[in-house]
KOLTIDREN-441256 format. One record per atom (N, C-alpha, C): y, z, x; residue in three letters. Coordinates in steps of 0.001 Angstrom, whole numbers, plus 524288, in hexadecimal, padded with zeros to 5 digits. Each point is the difference from the previous one (the first is absolute). Layout:
YZXALA...
***
This chain:
7FA1C87D5980F30UNK7FE517FA9C7FF16UNK804A17FC59800E2UNK7FF167FB9F802A8UNK804377FC4E800FFUNK7FEE27FAE47FD28UNK804367FD2D7FEECUNK7FF9F7FB367FCEEUNK8030D7FBA5802B3UNK7FE3F7FB4A7FF28UNK802A27FB6680214UNK800E67FC2D7FB92UNK804E67FE617FF4CUNK801527FBF47FC32UNK801837FB1D802FFUNK7FDC27FBA27FE77UNK801547FAF580259UNK8027C7FC9B7FBCDUNK804C37FE41800FEUNK8028A7FC637FC67UNK8004C7FAB2802B6UNK7FEA07FBFC7FD1AUNK7FF577FAB980222UNK803777FC447FCF6UNK804087FDF58029DUNK803B87FC727FD87UNK7FE247FA66800F2UNK7FC9B7FE2D7FC9DUNK7FDF07FABF80079UNK803A97FBF77FDB3UNK7FEB67FB22800E4UNK803547FBB97FE2EUNK7FF967FF217FA21UNK7FBAB801C37FDB5UNK7FF4A7FF697FA61UNK7FFBB805427FD3EUNK7FD7C803D980275UNK7FF358051D7FD8EUNK801D68045E8039BUNK801A18044E7FDA7UNK80120804CD802DAUNK7FBB5803E87FE9EUNK7FDA38024C80409UNK7FB67803497FF32UNK800AE805518028FUNK7FCEE803B27FE1FUNK7FFF78053B80241UNK7FA8C8024C7FF9FUNK7FE55802A380430UNK7FB4F8033F7FFC2UNK801678055D8021BUNK7FD978040C7FDC9UNK8007A8054D80206UNK7FA8D801CE80183UNK7FF75801AF804E3UNK7FAF48019C80216UNK80038805B4801B9UNK7FBB2802C37FF1EUNK7FF748055C801D8UNK7FCC67FFF480504UNK8020D8024C80422UNK7FD4B8002880501UNK7FC41804A480019UNK7FAF97FEDC800B2UNK7FBF98040980018UNK7FF668025080584UNK7FD588047A8004EUNK7FF47802928050BUNK7FCCB7FCB5803C4UNK7FC887FCA47FDFCUNK7FCCE7FCB180363UNK802D57FB0A801B3UNK804FF7FF777FE7FUNK8030F7FB8180195UNK7FFF17FB867FC29UNK7FCC8800597FBEFUNK7FFC77FBE07FC13UNK80447800B37FBE8UNK801087FBC47FD20UNK803E0800257FBD5UNK7FD507FF8B7FAB3UNK802428029A7FC23UNK7FE507FF657FA94UNK804AC7FDFF7FCE3UNK7FF5A7FB8C7FD6CUNK8044C7FDB97FD0FUNK800FD803107FAFFUNK804ED8016E7FF2AUNK80189802FB7FB5DUNK803317FCCC7FC1CUNK803247FC76801F3UNK803507FCCC7FCA8UNK8000A7FA6B80215UNK800487FC417FC69UNK800BD7FA828016CUNK8035F7FD897FBC9UNK804617FDAA8019FUNK803967FD9A7FC4EUNK8017F7FA8F801DCUNK8011D7FC8D7FC5BUNK801D87FAC380148UNK803BD7FE2E7FBC5UNK8045C7FDBF801A9UNK803A47FD8B7FC65UNK801487FA908020AUNK800017FC2C7FC87UNK8014F7FAA880178UNK805EA7FF7E8004EUNK801FB7FF7E804BFUNK805A880010800D8UNK802237FADB80216UNK7FCA57FC5F80182UNK801907FAB4801A0UNK8049580013803E4UNK7FF60802C38043DUNK8043D80071803D1UNK801727FAB780261UNK7FC287FC91800A4UNK801107FAE280266UNK8025C7FC127FC3BUNK8002F801577FB12UNK801CC7FC457FC10UNK805A87FE6B800F4UNK800F27FAE380006UNK8054B7FDFE8006BUNK802357FF9380579UNK7FCF680159803FEUNK8021F7FFE580555UNK801667FA79801C2UNK7FCCC7FC277FEA3UNK801117FA9E801A5UNK805347FE077FDF2UNK8015F801B37FB52UNK804E87FE487FD94UNK80484803B080130UNK7FEFC803F380348UNK80406803E380133UNK8010680041805E8UNK7FF8E7FB7F80288UNK801077FF8F805A6UNK7FCAF803BD8033EUNK7FB2C800D57FE3DUNK7FC7380355802FAUNK800EB805CD7FF68UNK80352801797FC57UNK801118058D7FF17UNK7FD0A801F07FB3AUNK7FE81804FC80031UNK7FDDA8028E7FB65UNK80437800447FBD7UNK7FE997FEF37FB1DUNK803EE8001D7FBD8UNK8012F805A17FE65UNK80490800C67FDC5UNK801798053A7FE29UNK7FC1C801F07FBE1UNK7FE587FC7C7FC8BUNK7FC648018D7FBD5UNK7FACB801C480244UNK7FE0A7FD20803E2UNK7FAFC801678025DUNK8006280532802E8UNK80438800CC802E5UNK800A8804EE802D3UNK8004A804997FC37UNK802BA7FF387FBAEUNK800708042E7FC14UNK7FAB4801537FDACUNK7FCC67FC017FEF9UNK7FAC3800FA7FDDCUNK7FCCA8036A803B7UNK800627FEE18050DUNK7FCFA80305803CCUNK8020E8059880069UNK80514800A68004CUNK802368054480055UNK7FE8E803367FB2FUNK800337FD9F7FB71UNK7FE7B802C57FB34UNK7FA3C801A580041UNK7FCBD7FC9F80211UNK7FA708014B80086UNK7FF3F80491803C2UNK802DD7FFF58044CUNK7FF7A80434803D6UNK801E3805377FDD7UNK804177FFEB7FCDEUNK801D2804D57FD8CUNK7FBE5802227FC43UNK7FD477FC7D7FD55UNK7FBC88019E7FC8AUNK7FB718023F8031FUNK7FE9E7FD6F80446UNK7FBBB801E180346UNK801558054880272UNK804F2800B48015DUNK801A4804E180281UNK7FEBB804B67FC90UNK800877FF597FAE3UNK7FEB9804497FC71UNK7FA418017B8006CUNK7FCA87FC3080133UNK7FA6C8010E8009CUNK7FED8802E580511UNK801B97FDC78046FUNK7FE5080256804EFUNK802CE8051A80146UNK80498800FA7FDB3UNK802B1804F380109UNK7FD7E804947FD23UNK7FC307FEED7FCADUNK7FD12804327FD7BUNK7FC7E802DA803E7UNK7FF1E7FD9A80491UNK7FC7A80240803DEUNK8031C8029780461UNK7FE9E804EA80128UNK8027D802BE80452UNK7FE2B7FDAA8052FUNK803408007D80400UNK7FE907FE438053FUNK7FE327FA4C80003UNK802FB7FC9A7FD69UNK7FE9D7FA7A7FFC7UNK803247FCEF80413UNK7FD4D7FCE780301UNK802767FC5C803A9UNK800427FAAB7FD60UNK804917FD8F80022UNK800B27FAF97FD6FUNK800BB7FBC680421UNK7FCAF7FC0C7FFB6UNK800407FB9180396UNK8013A7FB247FCCBUNK803DB7FD08801A3UNK801717FB447FD2FUNK7FF707FB2C80358UNK7FDD17FBE07FDB7UNK7FF747FB0C802C3UNK8020A7FB987FC8AUNK8017D7FBBD8027CUNK8019B7FB4F7FD31UNK7FDA57FB51802C8UNK7FF3B7FBD37FD00UNK7FD557FB7780230UNK8037E7FB217FFCBUNK7FDD27FB8B7FE94UNK802827FAFD80122UNK8057B7FF4C7FDC0UNK800DC8016E7FB15UNK8051D7FF097FDA4UNK80451802C280309UNK7FF17804F180148UNK803E5802FA802F7UNK800337FE07805A5UNK7FB837FEAA80216UNK7FFBD7FDFD8055EUNK8036D7FB25800A9UNK800147FC9D7FC09UNK802CE7FB0C80065UNK80590800417FDD4UNK80153804327FD4FUNK804FB800317FD2EUNK804B18002F803A8UNK803E37FCBF7FED4UNK804DC8000580306UNK80307805197FF38UNK7FF3E8027B7FB80UNK802C0804EA7FEE9UNK7FC45804AB80058UNK7FC6C7FFB9803B4UNK7FC2D80431800BAUNK8029A80556800BAUNK803DB8004B8037AUNK80280805038012DUNK8028D8025F7FB26UNK802917FCB17FCE5UNK80281801E77FB2AUNK7FBE9802507FC50UNK7FB9A7FD507FF72UNK7FBEA801DF7FC79UNK7FDA080517801E9UNK7FECA8005880508UNK7FDA6804C980219UNK803B6804A27FF64UNK805187FEF88007EUNK803E0804257FF35UNK80005801C57FA4FUNK7FF947FC507FC53UNK7FFBB801667FA71UNK7FB50803887FEF6UNK7FB867FE9F80247UNK7FB488030F7FF3FUNK800A58057D8023EUNK8022780054804B6UNK800A18052880277UNK803B48036E7FCE1UNK8044C7FDC07FE1FUNK803B4803177FCEBUNK7FDAB801B97FACFUNK7FC547FCF47FDF7UNK7FDA7801557FAECUNK7FBCA8042880079UNK7FC797FF74803DBUNK7FB778038C8003AUNK7FF5A802B680542UNK803787FEDC803BDUNK7FFCD802BB804FFUNK7FB5D7FE9E8036CUNK7FDE47FB557FF57UNK7FB7F7FE5880315UNK801997FB6580372UNK7FEDC8006F80512UNK800E37FBAB8038EUNK7FB527FC547FFBAUNK801057FB347FEC2UNK7FBD57FC277FF3BUNK7FEDE7FD2A80524UNK7FB107FFC98015AUNK7FE487FD188049CUNK7FEA87FA6C7FE4DUNK802C17FC3580223UNK7FF047FA8B7FEB0UNK7FBBE7FDEB803A9UNK7FB807FED67FDC8UNK7FBA57FE2B80330UNK800E17FA61801C3UNK7FE8F7FEEC804E0UNK7FFC87FA92801AAUNK7FB507FD6F7FD54UNK7FFCC7FAD18002FUNK7FB8F7FD447FDB9UNK7FAE08019B80296UNK800048007F80528UNK7FB428018F802CCUNK7FE58805867FE8AUNK803C0803807FF5FUNK7FEB98055F7FE72UNK7FD9E8001E7FA90UNK8023D7FCF27FC66UNK7FDEA7FFCD7FAB2UNK7FA647FE068000EUNK7FEFD7FBD780304UNK7FABB7FDE58006CUNK7FC4C8040880262UNK801CF802D5803E6UNK7FCB5803EE8028DUNK7FE8F804627FC3BUNK803D1801F07FD0BUNK7FEDE804347FC4DUNK7FC6F7FE1B7FB95UNK800AE7FB1D7FE5BUNK7FC517FDB77FC3FUNK7FA6F800478021DUNK7FF607FE43804DAUNK7FADB8000D8027FUNK7FDE18058D80062UNK8033D80399801D6UNK7FE4980565800C7UNK7FE4B8026D7FAD1UNK802F67FF077FBD7UNK7FEA38022A7FAEBUNK7FB127FDAA7FDC8UNK7FF7F7FAD980043UNK7FB617FD6C7FDCCUNK7FB1B801258032AUNK8007C7FFE78053FUNK7FB73800E980358UNK7FDE1805837FF6AUNK8035E803AF7FEA2UNK7FE3D805607FF55UNK7FD2E800D57FACBUNK800857FC317FC7FUNK7FDEF800BF7FAB4UNK7FBAF7FC2B7FE89UNK7FF3A7FBEC80322UNK7FBFF7FC157FED7UNK7FC607FF5E804AEUNK7FAF87FF807FEEDUNK7FC297FF3C80428UNK7FF757FA2680116UNK803E47FDE9802B9UNK800387FA6E80125UNK800587FF48805E8UNK7FCB97FC8C80228UNK800177FF018059AUNK803877FB6B80161UNK7FF0A7FB7E7FD8EUNK802FB7FB408012EUNK802507FDD97FAF8UNK805117FEF17FFFFUNK802947FE377FB3BUNK8057D7FE2780140UNK8024D7FD3E7FC4BUNK8059C7FF387FFD7UNK802368042E7FC6FUNK804D4801AE80101UNK802BB8038D7FC7AUNK805137FD607FE69UNK800E97FFC57FAEAUNK804B07FD777FDE8UNK802C8803BC7FC4CUNK804DC801428014AUNK803528033B7FCA2UNK8047F7FC987FE20UNK7FFEC7FEA67FB07UNK804227FCC37FDBFUNK803F98037D7FD4DUNK8047C8009E80275UNK80428803237FDB8UNK803E97FC9B7FD1DUNK8047E802427FECFUNK803F37FD1F7FD26UNK802F77FC1F80360UNK800B38014A80513UNK803237FC9E80361UNK7FD5D7FEC38052FUNK7FB32801BB800C1UNK7FD2F7FEAE804CEUNK7FA29800437FF09UNK7FD287FD848039BUNK7FA518003580010UNK7FE628021C80555UNK7FCAB804047FFF2UNK7FDD580201804DAUNK7FA607FE1780072UNK7FEBD7FDC780472UNK7FADD7FDAF800D6UNK7FDBE8023E80506UNK7FB2E802027FFA5UNK7FD778028680475UNK7FA867FDBF800A3UNK7FE9A7FEC4804CEUNK7FAA67FE958013AUNK7FD22804CB80208UNK7FB83801467FDA7UNK7FD04804A38017FUNK7FABC7FE4B8023AUNK7FEDB801E0804B8UNK7FAF37FEFB8027DUNK7FDB18052B801C8UNK7FB388010E7FE36UNK7FD49804DF8014FUNK8037F804B87FEFBUNK8028A7FFDB7FB79UNK80360804297FDF9UNK805188009B8030CUNK8010F7FC97803BDUNK804D48004080301UNK803A37FB8B7FE6DUNK80510801297FFC0UNK803E27FBF87FED7UNK800D87FCBB804E3UNK7FEA27FAFD7FFB2UNK8007B7FC9A8048AUNK804EA7FCAA7FFCDUNK801CB7FEBF7FB5FUNK804D97FD0D7FF4FUNK802B9802007FB20UNK8051B800178001BUNK802E6801877FB54UNK8054D7FD487FFECUNK801BA7FED77FB4EUNK804E07FD127FF60UNK8026B801347FAB5UNK80529800307FFD3UNK802DC800587FB18UNK802C57FAD17FF2DUNK7FF3B7FDAB7FB6CUNK8024B7FAEF7FEC2UNK80440800AD7FBD4UNK804327FCE680048UNK804B4801037FCD9UNK7FFD87FDC67FA7CUNK7FBBA800B17FD48UNK7FFD07FE647FA86UNK7FC86803BE7FD07UNK801318009E7FAF5UNK7FCF0803747FCAEUNK8009D7FE697FA57UNK7FE0C803467FC89UNK7FFC77FE977FA79UNK805687FF147FDA2UNK803CC8033680169UNK805347FF8A7FD9FUNK803107FB7C80259UNK800697FFD080538UNK8034C7FBE480244UNK7FD917FA907FFA3UNK7FACD7FF8E80005UNK7FD8F7FAEA7FF0BUNK801237FE1E7FA79UNK7FF9F803AA7FC4AUNK800E97FEA67FA8DUNK8058C7FE057FF2BUNK803C98029A80271UNK805717FE6E7FF5EUNK801397FAFD80307UNK7FE087FFA2804CAUNK8013A7FB8580362UNK7FE0A7FADC7FDB9UNK7FB46800197FDA2UNK7FD9B7FB2B7FE29UNK7FFC57FF917FA0BUNK802EF8036E7FD56UNK8006C7FFCE7FA43UNK7FA9C8004A7FD64UNK7FCDF803C7801D6UNK7FAD8800DF7FDB6UNK80045803EB7FB88UNK804B7801BF7FEAEUNK800C6804107FC0DUNK8023D7FDE17FAECUNK7FF607FAEB7FF0AUNK8021F7FD937FB44UNK7FCF3801CE7FB2CUNK8026E7FF587FB78UNK7FD76801AE7FB24UNK7FB637FC7D7FE8AUNK8008E7FAF7800EEUNK7FBCF7FC5F7FEA2UNK7FBD37FFB580437UNK7FCDE7FBEB7FFCCUNK7FC0D7FF2380409UNK802C77FE5680504UNK7FE818026580461UNK802677FEB380505UNK7FE997FA618016CUNK803D87FD04801D7UNK7FF107FA7B8012FUNK7FC677FF72804BAUNK7FC957FC0F7FFF5UNK7FCA07FEF680488UNK803207FF22804FCUNK804A57FDC47FF8BUNK8034B7FF0D8048EUNK801C58052580272UNK80168803D47FCBAUNK801988051F801FEUNK7FB6E802B4802B9UNK7FB627FFA67FDA2UNK7FB548024380261UNK7FEF07FD6D80541UNK8006F7FADD80033UNK7FEEC7FD1A804D4UNK803C88018C80458UNK80500800A07FEB1UNK803DB8017D803F5UNK7FF048058E801FDUNK7FEC3803937FC74UNK7FEDB8055D80199UNK7FB0F8003480358UNK7FC1B7FCFC7FE7AUNK7FB177FFCE802F0UNK800E67FDF680588UNK803137FBE58007EUNK801317FDDD80531UNK802D6803FD8035AUNK8039C802E07FDA1UNK802EF803F8802E0UNK7FC538043380223UNK7FC72801E47FCBEUNK7FC4780402801B4UNK7FC867FDE180453UNK7FDFE7FB4C7FF47UNK7FC827FDB9803E7UNK802C57FEE480527UNK804F17FE917FFCAUNK802FD7FF3D804D2UNK80053805148031BUNK80076804677FD41UNK80021805178029CUNK7FAA48016180242UNK7FBED7FF067FD07UNK7FAB580118801E5UNK7FEA37FC9E804C0UNK801F37FB3480010UNK7FECE7FC638043DUNK801E78021D80540UNK803E8803627FFE6UNK8022D80239804D1UNK7FC828043D80256UNK7FBC8801687FD42UNK7FC8880435801C1UNK7FADD7FDA8801EAUNK7FF927FEDA80505UNK7FB457FD7B801F6UNK7FB1E803557FF7AUNK800AD805187FF5CUNK7FB6F803737FF89UNK7FDA57FFF77FA82UNK8025D7FD1F7FC66UNK7FD927FF3B7FAE9UNK7FBD17FBC280088UNK7FB4D8019E80156UNK7FBC77FC5380124UNK7FD337FE847FAF7UNK800777FB087FE70UNK7FDB97FE607FB03UNK7FA1C7FF0480055UNK7FDAE8010C80499UNK7FA4F7FF648007BUNK7FD29805307FF4AUNK802E58043A7FF8AUNK7FDA9805347FF7FUNK8007A801D87FA59UNK7FB96800FA7FD8BUNK8000B801BD7FA89UNK7FFD1805F17FFD3UNK8045D802577FEC6UNK80069805A87FFAFUNK80223801907FAB0UNK7FEBC804C47FE26UNK8027B801E17FB32UNK805CC80108800E7UNK802F9800097FBC9UNK8058E8013880048UNK800EA805337FD37UNK801FE803DA802D3UNK8018B805007FDAFUNK805767FF4F7FDB7UNK800A7801837FB1DUNK804DB7FEE27FD3CUNK80317804ED7FEBDUNK805157FFC280125UNK803CC804047FE9DUNK804957FD507FD4DUNK8032B8030F7FD5BUNK804AF7FDD67FD8EUNK7FF837FF957FA20UNK804858000A7FD6CUNK800288004F7FA4DUNK7FD6C7FB7B7FD34UNK8010D7FB2A801B6UNK7FDA27FB7F7FD63UNK7FA1B8001480093UNK7FE2B801A880491UNK7FA5B80048800DBUNK7FD88804527FCB7UNK802CD804547FF6AUNK7FE02804227FC87UNK7FFB47FE077FA5FUNK803E17FD007FE61UNK7FFEC7FDCA7FABAUNK7FB657FC4F7FF4BUNK7FEC07FD0E80412UNK7FB767FC817FFD9UNK7FB03803257FF32UNK7FF728045B802C8UNK7FB52803487FF6DUNK7FF8E8020A7FA74UNK80453801F67FDDEUNK7FFDB8022E7FAB6UNK7FED07FBBD7FBF8UNK802467FB6F800BFUNK7FF067FBA67FC70UNK7FA437FE798000FUNK7FDB37FFB68049CUNK7FA7E7FE8B80061UNK7FC84804377FDA6UNK8016C804E5800D1UNK7FCDE804427FDCBUNK7FFFD7FFC67FA03UNK8048C7FF027FDC6UNK8005E7FFA07FA48UNK7FC9B7FB887FE00UNK800247FB9E802C2UNK7FCF37FB7F7FE58UNK7FA1D800F58006DUNK7FE81803F680311UNK7FA7F8017580075UNK7FEB4804EB7FCDAUNK803908017E7FC83UNK7FEFD8046B7FC98UNK8006C805468029BUNK802AE800408046EUNK8009D804EC802DFUNK80568802477FEF6UNK8008680503800FCUNK804FE802A47FF0BUNK8041E7FE1D803DDUNK804867FE8C7FDFEUNK804317FE098035FUNK802C38046A802D7UNK7FFFB804AA7FDB9UNK803128044380237UNK7FCE580378803AEUNK7FB087FEC780101UNK7FCF18031F803A3UNK800E87FE0780594UNK7FE31802F9803D3UNK800E87FEB280575UNK7FD427FAE38016EUNK802F97FC4980213UNK7FDC97FAF280167UNK7FEA27FFC2805CCUNK800938045A802D1UNK7FF05800118059AUNK7FA5A7FE6380124UNK7FF5B7FC1380348UNK7FAD57FE0D80151UNK7FDED7FBD87FC55UNK802E07FED17FBD5UNK7FE597FBFD7FC48UNK800037FAA8802ABUNK7FC357FCC17FEBDUNK7FF7B7FAF18028BUNK800327FB8B7FC0FUNK801F77FB8C801CFUNK7FFE87FB1A7FD10UNK7FE4E7FBA6803B0UNK7FD637FC207FDFAUNK7FF0C7FB558031CUNK8051A7FCFB80071UNK800937FD178042DUNK804BE7FCE18007CUNK800127FB917FC02UNK7FB5F7FE477FE58UNK7FFCC7FC0F7FBDBUNK80282802147FB04UNK7FEF8804F97FEC7UNK80253802647FB5FUNK805E88009D800A7UNK801BD80143804C4UNK8059D8006880109UNK802AD7FAC67FEFAUNK7FDC17FBCA8020FUNK8025E7FAD67FF61UNK800077FE4C7FA4CUNK7FBDC8014C7FD21UNK7FFC07FEB47FA72UNK80448802CE7FCF8UNK800BF8050680131UNK804188030D7FD63UNK805667FDC980138UNK800E47FEA2804E2UNK805107FDD780192UNK8011E7FADE7FD1FUNK7FC267FC8D7FFD1UNK800BD7FB037FD53UNK8011A800CE7FA2CUNK7FDAF804047FDCCUNK80107801437FA83UNK805A5801CD7FF43UNK801D88034A8039DUNK80544802257FF92UNK8042F7FBCB80098UNK7FF2E7FC398038EUNK804137FC17800EDUNK800927FC337FB6EUNK7FC347FFE87FC90UNK800557FC8D7FB6FUNK80251802BD7FB39UNK80162804F9800A5UNK8020D803177FBA5UNK805F0800388001DUNK8024C800F27FB78UNK805898015B7FFC1UNK80090805BB80193UNK804C780191800F4UNK800F38057A80160UNK7FE3F803A77FB9EUNK801047FE8B7FB25UNK7FE698033D7FB90UNK7FA0F800847FFBBUNK7FD437FBCF80138UNK7FA45800317FFF3UNK7FDF38037D8045DUNK802957FFE580484UNK7FE698037F8043FUNK80121805A67FE8FUNK80461800FB7FD5DUNK801378054E7FE47UNK7FBC1802137FC64UNK7FE537FCBE7FC5AUNK7FBE5801A87FC5BUNK7FAEA8011C802E1UNK7FEC07FCC8803D6UNK7FB2D800B9802F1UNK80026804F280349UNK8048A8012E8024FUNK800788047A80381UNK800768052D7FD20UNK801597FFE77FB08UNK8001D804C67FCE3UNK803E2803F58020EUNK7FE0980485801D3UNK8036180437801D1UNK8031B7FE83804DAUNK7FE657FBFB802B2UNK802D07FE3D804A1UNK802FD7FAF27FEE7UNK801A47FF517FB31UNK802CC7FB477FE68UNK804FD7FF2A8031EUNK802488043480211UNK804D27FF7680308UNK7FF287FD0F8051BUNK7FB267FF0080174UNK7FED67FCF8804B6UNK7FF2E7FA337FED4UNK800957FE767FB20UNK7FECE7FA947FE8AUNK8033F7FC0E80301UNK804E28015B8014AUNK803707FC4B802AAUNK7FEEB7FF8F805D1UNK7FCF8803AD80234UNK7FEDD7FFD1805A1UNK7FA247FFDC8011AUNK7FCE47FF157FBFCUNK7FA5480008800C7UNK7FE2C7FB2E802FAUNK802177FB7D7FEC5UNK7FE6E7FB3D802C0UNK8019F8005C805BBUNK804DC8016E800F5UNK801E58007C80562UNK7FD3080460802E1UNK7FE5C804087FD2FUNK7FD3A804528027AUNK7FA807FE9C801B4UNK7FD8E7FC5D7FD44UNK7FAAD7FE6E8015CUNK7FFD17FB54803AAUNK804437FD1780055UNK800047FB4380336UNK7FE9080107805B9UNK8020C8041880292UNK7FE69800FF80571UNK7FA20800EC8008BUNK7FDA6802AB7FC39UNK7FA5D800E18001BUNK7FD0A7FAE87FF4AUNK801977FCEA7FC2EUNK7FD577FB177FEDCUNK7FFF67FC72804CFUNK8046D7FF94802A0UNK800487FC9180493UNK7FD1480248804AAUNK7FFCA805308006AUNK7FCE48027080427UNK7FA377FEEB7FF28UNK7FE448005B7FB22UNK7FA867FED57FEBAUNK7FEAB7FA6B80185UNK803627FC5D7FEA4UNK7FEFF7FA7D80129UNK7FFF17FF04805E5UNK80345802C9802D1UNK8005C7FF2B805A4UNK7FB6680262802EEUNK7FE38804987FE52UNK7FBF5802D2802F4UNK7FA807FF277FDE7UNK7FF7D7FE1A7FB34UNK7FACD7FF657FDC6UNK7FD86805217FE61UNK8032D804097FF47UNK7FDF2805197FE5EUNK7FD177FF887FAD3UNK7FBD0803207FF67UNK7FCDE7FF9A7FB33UNK80098804A47FC57UNK802BA80424801A8UNK800E68045A7FC6DUNK804CB803128019BUNK8022A802DA7FC36UNK804658037C80105UNK7FE6D805897FE7CUNK8024A803C8802B3UNK7FEEC805887FF10UNK80538802C07FF53UNK800B7802A77FBABUNK805028027F7FED6UNK80035805888023EUNK80479801448023AUNK800D68053580234UNK804AB802917FD64UNK7FF58804D97FE7CUNK80470802FF7FDF4UNK8028D8033680457UNK7FE087FF66804B4UNK801F7802E780484UNK802C67FC38803A1UNK805078011580112UNK8030E7FC738033AUNK8040D802D28033EUNK804E17FE1C7FFB9UNK8041F8020580368UNK8009B805EB7FF99UNK8006F802167FB49UNK800EF805987FF69UNK7FB72803298022BUNK7FB397FE2E7FEF2UNK7FB68802C1801FAUNK7FF9A7FF7A805F1UNK801D37FB9080213UNK800317FF6E805ABUNK803C3803E380275UNK80472800BF7FD84UNK803B1803F3801D9UNK7FDA0805777FFDDUNK7FD0C801257FBD8UNK7FD78805157FFA0UNK7FC0B800BF80468UNK7FD127FBD780133UNK7FC45800568044FUNK802D78013E80516UNK8045C7FD66800FEUNK80300800F4804BFUNK80231805847FFFBUNK801FD801B87FB98UNK802348054D7FFA4UNK7FBDE804138011BUNK7FB4F7FF357FDE3UNK7FBBB803B2800D3UNK7FE7880030805C3UNK7FFEE7FB7F8029AUNK7FE707FFD38057CUNK8040E8028B8038AUNK804E87FFF57FE4EUNK8043B801F28035DUNK801BA805887FEBEUNK7FD9B802677FC11UNK8019E805467FE72UNK7FB4D803AC7FFD4UNK
***
């Protein structure tokens, strides 16, 4: 029996999955781990470099994950990194730290590759023909236009939950100022304006990936009396409900958002910035519903691995 471990160095979280490869070519998931490591935190104030504290958090997480995946014989380990590492001025130093710690060479995905794997993972798990796909990470947003199950346009944009929050001071303890919200909103819309294929006359659902979007799904489920810790894959919300939730969050203090988020209180400082790209996409496209996917980049990599092996 052979096994594949995928470690994903995201801008906000470090993740790991361990999959068992079956004789029919399919995978069975055996382990899934996530630690909030905030790799992108502090980059704007550190001349575009990953901070020592953030790099240490990620290396510590990988050492912990290594204990899990090394329990399996004949395990192949694949490592990927996304926007924070992609943009970091000290990328080479960080990748060397990771290799010396766990012996894994990390593949730094381009923005287009990240968007493609998002599409591949979500399309393999959801029966959707035409849609937008939005993955809001810590330091980038991947946006894909899907027509008849095919990716027709894809783009990675240089903002996400962590760097938007830091850049526009959306992480304050009190209520975020309307002026800060307005400046962040203009910044996001200026980026969207550069994408002529974002047609605001076409009403399509938005497939959602990313930590802030997952938190939105869990929050909505709790408010409807559903279990927050069960699988939210395929869960739907109206865009009206999304906008209502967002407006509620922007009027809260950080402590009030922490109380509302419960077990995900550690996202309170990046929840507004994490939802802002979705909110502005909804307003631009006129979408009437969102569909949450638990299948994204890592699952897209698994699909590619299965096809090539």
